[in-house]
C-alpha positions in Angstrom: 2.3 3.9 31.7 -1.2 5.4 32.0 -2.7 6.3 28.7 -6.4 7.3 28.4 -8.9 6.6 25.7 -9.4 10.4 25.3 -5.7 11.0 24.8 -5.5 8.3 22.1 -8.5 9.8 20.2 -6.9 13.3 20.3 -3.6 11.9 19.2 -5.1 10.0 16.4 -6.9 13.1 15.0 -3.8 15.2 15.3 -1.6 12.5 13.7 -4.0 12.0 10.8 -4.2 15.7 9.9 -0.8 16.9 11.3 -2.7 20.0 12.4 -3.8 20.6 16.0 -6.3 23.2 15.0 -8.0 20.9 12.5 -8.0 18.1 15.1 -9.7 20.4 17.6 -12.4 21.3 15.1 -13.1 17.6 14.4 -13.2 16.7 18.1 -15.2 19.8 19.0 -12.4 20.9 21.4 -10.3 24.0 21.7 -6.8 24.0 20.3 -5.2 24.5 23.7 -7.2 21.4 24.9 -5.7 19.3 22.1 -2.2 20.6 22.9 -2.7 19.7 26.6 -3.8 16.2 25.8 -0.9 15.6 23.5 1.5 17.0 26.1 0.1 14.7 28.8 0.4 11.7 26.4 4.1 12.7 25.7 4.7 12.8 29.4 3.2 9.3 29.7 5.4 7.7 27.1 8.4 10.0 28.0 9.0 10.7 24.3 8.1 13.5 21.9 5.4 12.5 19.5 5.3 15.5 17.2 8.0 17.9 15.9 7.4 21.4 14.6 9.6 22.4 11.7 8.7 25.9 10.5 4.9 26.0 10.1 4.6 22.3 9.5 4.0 19.5 12.0 5.5 16.0 11.6 5.3 12.8 13.6 8.5 11.7 15.3 9.6 8.1 15.2 7.8 7.5 18.5 4.7 9.2 17.1 4.7 6.9 14.1 5.0 3.8 16.3 2.2 5.0 18.5 0.0 5.8 15.5 -0.2 2.2 14.4 -1.0 1.0 17.9 -3.5 3.8 18.5 -5.5 2.9 15.3 -5.9 -0.7 16.4 -6.6 0.2 20.1 -9.3 2.7 19.1 -10.9 0.2 16.8 -10.8 -2.6 19.4 -12.3 -0.4 22.1 -15.1 0.8 19.8 -15.8 -2.8 18.8 -15.9 -3.8 22.5 -18.4 -1.1 23.2 -20.6 -2.3 20.3 -20.4 -5.9 21.4 -21.4 -5.0 24.9 -24.3 -3.0 23.6 -25.4 -6.0 21.6 -25.3 -8.2 24.7 -27.5 -5.6 26.5 -30.1 -6.1 23.8 -29.4 -2.8 22.0 -29.9 -2.4 18.3 -27.9 0.8 18.2 -24.3 0.9 16.9 -21.9 2.4 14.4 -21.4 1.2 10.8 -18.4 2.5 8.8 -18.3 1.6 5.1 -16.1 2.5 2.2 -17.4 2.1 -1.3 -16.1 2.6 -4.8 -17.2 5.8 -6.6 -19.2 3.8 -9.0 -20.9 1.8 -6.2 -22.1 5.1 -4.7 -24.9 5.0 -7.4 -26.6 2.2 -5.5 -25.0 1.9 -2.1 -27.1 4.7 -0.5 -30.3 2.9 -1.5 -29.0 -0.3 0.1 -28.1 1.6 3.3 -31.5 3.3 3.4 -33.2 0.0 3.3 -30.9 -1.4 6.0 -31.4 1.6 8.3 -35.2 1.1 8.2 -34.5 -2.2 10.2 -31.9 -0.5 12.5 -33.1 3.1 12.8 -30.8 3.9 15.8 -27.5 3.1 14.1 -25.2 5.7 12.8 -23.5 5.2 9.4 -20.3 6.6 8.1 -20.0 6.3 4.3 -16.6 6.9 2.6 -16.7 7.2 -1.2 -13.3 6.8 -2.9 -11.4 5.3 -5.8 -9.8 1.8 -5.9 -6.6 3.0 -4.5 -8.4 4.6 -1.5 -10.4 1.4 -0.9 -7.3 -0.7 -0.7 -5.8 1.9 1.7 -8.9 1.6 3.9 -8.5 -2.2 3.9 -4.8 -2.0 4.8 -5.5 0.6 7.5 -8.4 -1.5 8.9 -10.3 1.8 9.6 -13.7 0.8 8.2 -16.0 -2.2 8.9 -16.6 -3.2 5.3 -15.7 -2.2 1.8 -17.8 -2.5 -1.4 -15.7 -2.7 -4.5 -15.1 -4.5 -7.8 -12.7 -7.4 -8.0 -10.5 -7.5 -4.9 -6.8 -6.9 -5.5 -5.0 -10.2 -6.2 -1.9 -9.1 -4.3 -3.7 -9.2 -1.0 -6.6 -11.5 -1.9 -5.4 -14.2 0.5 -5.7 -11.7 3.4 -9.3 -10.7 2.6 -12.7 -12.2 3.1 -14.8 -11.3 0.0 -18.2 -12.3 -1.3 -19.7 -11.4 -4.6 -23.3 -10.1 -4.3 -24.3 -8.5 -7.6 -23.3 -8.3 -11.2 -21.6 -5.1 -12.4 -22.0 -5.0 -16.2 -19.7 -2.6 -18.0 -21.3 -1.1 -21.1 -20.0 1.0 -24.0 -21.6 4.4 -24.3 -21.8 7.1 -26.9 -23.6 10.3 -27.6 -27.1 9.6 -29.0 -26.0 11.8 -32.0 -23.1 9.4 -32.8 -23.7 7.4 -35.9 -22.6 4.3 -34.0 -25.7 4.6 -31.8 -27.9 3.4 -34.6 -25.9 0.3 -35.5 -26.4 -3.2 -34.1 -23.8 -5.9 -33.2 -20.8 -3.8 -34.0 -17.6 -5.9 -34.1 -15.2 -4.7 -31.4 -12.4 -4.7 -33.9 -14.1 -1.8 -35.8 -13.9 0.3 -32.6 -10.2 -0.1 -31.7 -9.4 3.2 -33.5 -12.1 5.1 -31.8 -11.0 7.5 -29.0 -12.1 6.3 -25.5 -12.4 8.4 -22.4 -11.0 6.3 -19.5 -10.6 6.3 -15.8 -7.3 6.7 -14.1 -4.7 3.9 -14.1 -5.4 1.4 -11.3 -9.2 1.8 -11.4 -11.1 -1.4 -11.7 -13.0 -0.3 -14.8 -9.9 0.8 -16.6 -8.2 -2.6 -15.8 -11.2 -4.6 -17.0 -11.5 -2.7 -20.3 -7.8 -3.0 -21.1 -7.9 -6.7 -20.3 -11.0 -7.2 -22.5 -9.2 -5.6 -25.5 -5.9 -7.4 -24.9 -7.6 -10.8 -24.7 -9.0 -10.1 -28.2 -5.6 -8.9 -29.4 -6.9 -5.4 -30.0 -5.4 -2.1 -29.1 -7.4 0.4 -27.0 -7.0 4.0 -28.1 -7.3 6.2 -25.0 -8.0 9.9 -25.2 -8.6 11.8 -22.0 -7.9 10.2 -18.7 -10.6 11.2 -16.1 -10.9 10.5 -12.4 -14.7 10.1 -12.2 -17.5 8.4 -14.1 -19.3 11.7 -14.1 -16.5 13.3 -16.0 -16.5 10.5 -18.5 -20.3 10.8 -19.0 -20.1 14.5 -19.6 -17.2 14.1 -22.1 -19.1 11.4 -24.0 -22.2 13.6 -24.1 -20.1 16.4 -25.5 -18.8 14.1 -28.3 -15.2 13.8 -27.1 -15.2 10.0 -27.5 -16.7 6.8 -26.4 -16.7 5.5 -22.8 -17.0 2.2 -20.9 -18.8 2.5 -17.6 -20.8 0.5 -15.2 -24.5 0.2 -16.2 -25.4 1.3 -12.7 -24.0 4.8 -13.3 -26.1 5.8 -16.4 -29.8 5.2 -15.6 -30.7 8.8 -15.4 -28.8 9.7 -18.6 -30.5 6.9 -20.5 -34.0 8.0 -19.4 -33.2 11.5 -20.4 -31.7 10.3 -23.7 -28.4 12.0 -23.1 -26.4 8.8 -23.6 -26.8 5.6 -25.6 -25.5 2.1 -24.9 -23.8 0.8 -28.0 -24.6 -2.7 -29.3 -21.1 -4.2 -29.5 -20.2 -7.8 -29.8 -18.6 -9.2 -26.6 -20.3 -6.5 -24.5 -21.3 -5.9 -21.8 -18.3 -7.0 -19.8 -19.7 -8.8 -16.9 -17.9 -8.1 -13.6 -19.2 -8.4 -10.0 -19.5 -6.3 -6.9 -17.9 -7.6 -3.8 -18.4 -6.9 -0.1 -15.0 -7.2 1.6 -13.3 -7.1 4.9 -9.9 -8.1 6.3 -9.6 -11.8 6.9 -9.8 -12.6 10.6 -11.5 -9.3 11.4 -14.1 -9.6 14.1 -17.1 -7.8 12.7 -19.3 -5.8 15.1 -22.9 -7.0 15.4 -24.1 -4.1 13.2 -21.4 -4.8 10.5 -22.3 -8.5 10.6 -26.0 -7.7 10.2 -25.2 -5.5 7.2 -23.0 -8.2 5.6 -25.8 -10.7 5.9 -28.3 -8.1 4.6 -26.3 -7.4 1.5 -26.0 -11.1 0.7 -29.7 -11.7 1.2 -30.9 -8.6 -0.6 -28.8 -8.6 -3.7 -31.4 -10.1 -5.9 -33.7 -7.1 -5.3 -31.2 -4.6 -6.6 -32.0 -3.6 -10.1 -29.2 -4.0 -12.6 
């Protein structure tokens, strides 16, 4: 069986998007060139890898098997290339990171500082929710993940280090009468309407746990998929919100939001840098890991 690196890259793009035209655009190839590479690969394995049903494309059983091997082989070959570059004394390389949507408020600043020391590296930054981060970890398709508390169900499979506090604060419109009060008992707020993140998000889980530990009921209003939506809703007076302190610096300076003085707040959580246990980090990824752990004290909370 003679499979080339090029064939695997083409197959991986086509399998991820289930669209040969889209794969061609991503790889800067023509659609016929993609079809030809796929055909040659199918001839190599002597099995069909895709099936066309109507206007849709699906992976065959053979295609699904090859997809899992292809992802690992591509990753290993890219890692091999980076390690060889490192042995040659090169500082160039690739760094792929996935971060929580909330972490995107500070992650670009960390990356900018890191890149000053490694100006020739290329960085791929993926911003997604908690579910997406867990998927990245399970797919092993990024070098590192920056997230809140790692999921307990796979924590024994992960290598995670806490590097910075992530205080969750309660916010309201500056016009809200609560904004003028001090040391508000949390019990007085359990009937307030809260704008919350989607189920499964780290912030949502932390706030629900915080109320439950105090035997209080959290009244949820609108469910929103981003912190930006929550901030806009709170500004409009739709309810209160609980968000990371990192996400509201600009709104506080512009006096569009207020942090409420509530007993038992802020909820102190932490940011973690994470990778799959046993994963062999590339030299660039290892350098970023060490940079994060050394630089965390300089990040303003």
